[in-house]
N, C-alpha and C positions, 0 to 999 in steps of 0.2 A: 144865895149868893156863891155857894163852893158849885155850881153847872153854870152858873155864866163864865166863872174863870175855868171852866174846861172847855170850853166853846171857845173860849178867847186864845187859850192857849193850844186847842186843836188846829182851829183858824191860826194863828202864830207859823204850827207846824209845817201844815198844808202847803201856807204861804214858800218858806220857804226849802221844802223838800221840792215843791214846785219851779222855782226858782232855778237850784241845784241842776234839775230836770234835764230846766228846757237852756239852759249851759253848758252841758250835757251833748244834748241835742245839735248845738250849735256848733260845738268843737268834732265830734264828731263828723257834721255836714260837711266842714271848713275842713278834715282830712281828708274827707271822700271824695272832696273835689278837684285837691293837690293832687292824690294820687293819679286821680283821673287827670292831670295835665299831659301831652305828651314831652318826652325825655327825649330831644334831638342829636347831644350829644355825640354820639355812634351811629350818624343815621349812615353817615358816608363811606370809603372805604379808606381814605386818609387819616379819618381819624381813628377807625378801629388800627390800624397800622400802627401810629403813632402809641395811641395804649396799649399793643401787644409790646411793643421796643420799650416802651417806659418800663411799660412793669419788667421787661427781661431784665435793662441796666440795675435800674433799681436793685434788683431784685439780688443781683450777683455781686454789689459792691456792699448791700446788705449782710450777705452771705460771708464774704471771703473776712470782710473787717470784725463785725462783728457776733458772729457766728448764733444769732438768735435763736434759744427754746433748746440749743445743744444739739445742734441739726447737726453739727460732722458726726454725733455718735450713733447717728444712725445705723440701724443694720445692713449687712452688705452683705445676707446670705444667699439672695437669689445672685442668677449671674447676669444680670442685669442692671442691680445693684453692685458689684463687684466691678463692670464690666464704666459704670455712669461713677462710680460715689456721690458721694448727696450735693457735689456743684450741678452735678444732673436733672437735679430737681426745678431748676427756670429752662434748663431743654425742654423737660417733660412738660413742665408749664406750660412755655410756648407752643407748643405743639396741639395741649389741649383746646387753648386761646383761639388759636385759628382754626382748628375745628370747631368753636362753638361761635367764633364770629362770619363765618364764613362759609359753611359747611350748614351747620345746623340752624341757623336763623332766615337763610332763605329757604328752608327746608317749611320753617314754620310760619313762615308770610309776612315776618317782623322788620318789617324795612324801618318803622319808627317805632322806640317804644313808648306805653303811657309809666308814669313812675312807678305805679304798681309791680308792671310786667318786667321793667329794664332791673329790679330790686331781685324778681322770682327767679329773674336769669343770673342772678351774682351768684346767688344763691346754687339755684343750677352749676354753674358752672365750678363754684366752691367742690360741689358735693361729689361732680366729677374730674377734678383737681386732684381729689382726695384718693376714690376709684382707683385713679392711676398712680398715685405715690402707695396706695395701699400694696397693689399686685404689685410692685419691685420693692418695695422696701420695708415687708412686712418683717414679723419679727416672729420665723418659728417656732412653732407650738407653745403660742400663746392663746387666748382664745379669740377667735376672729371678731366677734362682735365686739370687746372691748377695746383690741388693738384698734378697728377701725376707727372708734369714736377718741383716740388719742390722735390718730393721726386728723382725721378730719378737723381736730382742734387749735393742732399744730400747724394745717393748711388754710383755715379759714382764720389765723393772727399773720399768719406771714404775708398769705394775698391780698387784705384789707386793705391795706393802709399800701399801696402801690398802686392797684386800682382805686384808691383815695385820690389820690396826688395826680395823678390818670386823667381821672375826669376832671378837676379844678383845673388843672394846666389846659385840657380843651375847651374849656369855660370862661377863659383867661384869652385863650385866639380867638374865639369867637363874639367878643365884644365887641369890638372894630366892626366886621360884618353885619350883626345888628343893627352898630350905630348907621352904617351907609344905607342898609335897609329902610329903616327909618328917615331916613334922609331922602331915600327916593320915594319911600308912599307920600312925600309932603308936596312933592313938583307937582306942580300945576295941570293939570288934566284936561286943559281947552287947546295944547297943541292937538294938529291933526295924524291921526295916525295911516299909513299908508300899505295895505294889506295886500300882498300878491302870491297868483297862484304857484302850481306847481312848475310852470319854467321863467318865473321874475317877470311878468306884467302884472302892472296893480292894476286891481280891480277893483280895493272899494278904500276912499278916504275921508277916515271918519271920528272925531274926536274922542278919545276915548274913555269920559265918563256917559258916551249915548250908547259902549259896547255895554248889550249888555249879556250875553250867555252865545258861547260858541257852542256846535253840537257835528258832530263827526256822521257823515251819511255816507258811506259806500266809501266811494273815489272822491267824494267832495265833503265843506266844511262851509255848514250852517250857518251865517252869522248873525244874530238878533240884534236890533238897535232901534236905536230910538231916532225918531223924525217927526219933527211935530206933534208932541204927543201923541205919536203911533208906531205902533212896532212893526218893524219890516224886517225881512230874512233875504237875505243874499246870499247865495251858493255860489261856493269858492271851489275849482278843483283845487285840493289841496290837504295834505294828512292835516288833523285835528295836530300832531306834534311840531310840523313846519309853522303852520301858522301864530303857536303860542312865544316858538322862535324868534318871533318879530314881535310880539305884547311886552312891555315893562313884566316880565316876571314878577315882582311884588304883588302888582294891581290886581295877576289874571291867576285864578285858583284852580288844579283839576281835584276831579269830584268823581269822576266816574272817569274808565278808558274811551265813554261815548261823549264825554261832557268839561264844562269848563265852562267857569262865570269869573263877572268884573266881579272883585270881593265889598266895590262899592256900592254897587247897586244889588248887594244883597239884604236884604228885606224880613225871612223867618227862616229861624234853623228851629224844626222840630223831632221829635223822638218820639216813633212809634212805634210800639213790637220788639223794641229791644235797635231798631235802626234811625237812623237818621236822614231826613229830608230836611232840603232847601228849597224856597222860593228868593225869585229876586222879582225886585221894582215892574211895572207891568208888565207881570206874566203872574199874575196871582192865584189862576186854574191850571200851571203848569209844576208841580211839585215835581224837585228832583231827586233818584235816590244817593245817596252818598255808599259806593263803594267802600270792604273791610279795608282797601288801601291805603286807600286817601282820607278815611276817616277822621284819622288822627292829626291832619293840617287843620280840620274845619275845626276838630274840640279846639285846637289853638286859637284859632282867630276864638272863639269864644270867651276862654280863659283872656283873651286880651283885652 
């Protein structure tokens, strides 16, 4: 009897632990999926300038009127600190953000952040801000590590609020643009598109839904399209960039400097050895590698 109760109790405990582990794995998987999503708010230069401008204005007003964390009492023992006073915090902060957003990001080829990359980048920016403030406003005679920890904590507390509010403002601004993109995607794809060469001469008239793939070939662009259930290829003397400018942007996605696909004819996205490959309808034997520059666009498409 005791053995039977023990078996039942053990089975119950195993079931409970198994359920909790399954729930934990699901939450971890959801978190990983979220952290791997593209973060596009700071993709273009206008958004970055707006971030810097908002943080500068907000921080200036906040420091002048509220004196948070008693920043007016920070050390003025260095020459630069005496020159700029505590109000110079905003000036140096803006310079650091300009440096990270317009010089450092291109060096790392971070045209589009993933969520985890964005969070890491914010921490990096706060760290660089802390180094800047530490070198200018440090209090002489105190242990360097202790002083830097104090500066880092103060910088993080002062920087996170305007940074978060700026991102929220950018998200609100983007909402109408995303709605317009969705409406564009809902338009019928049966109208004929005229594709012209570099001299403006029409070379191909075709329905948008029938275009499968665009491939750059030296001075030409190869257009792969569907015609009576067969795949045809048309060479047009023009760059891939110029061809894409003639096509509705939401429907055609650049995946490589030499390739662009019609997302309506995307059939598969595969991961192999850390690389992304895509396939288009009626071309199953032609897997296309997605370059690092455009990987975030494909990931965003998958998440949607």
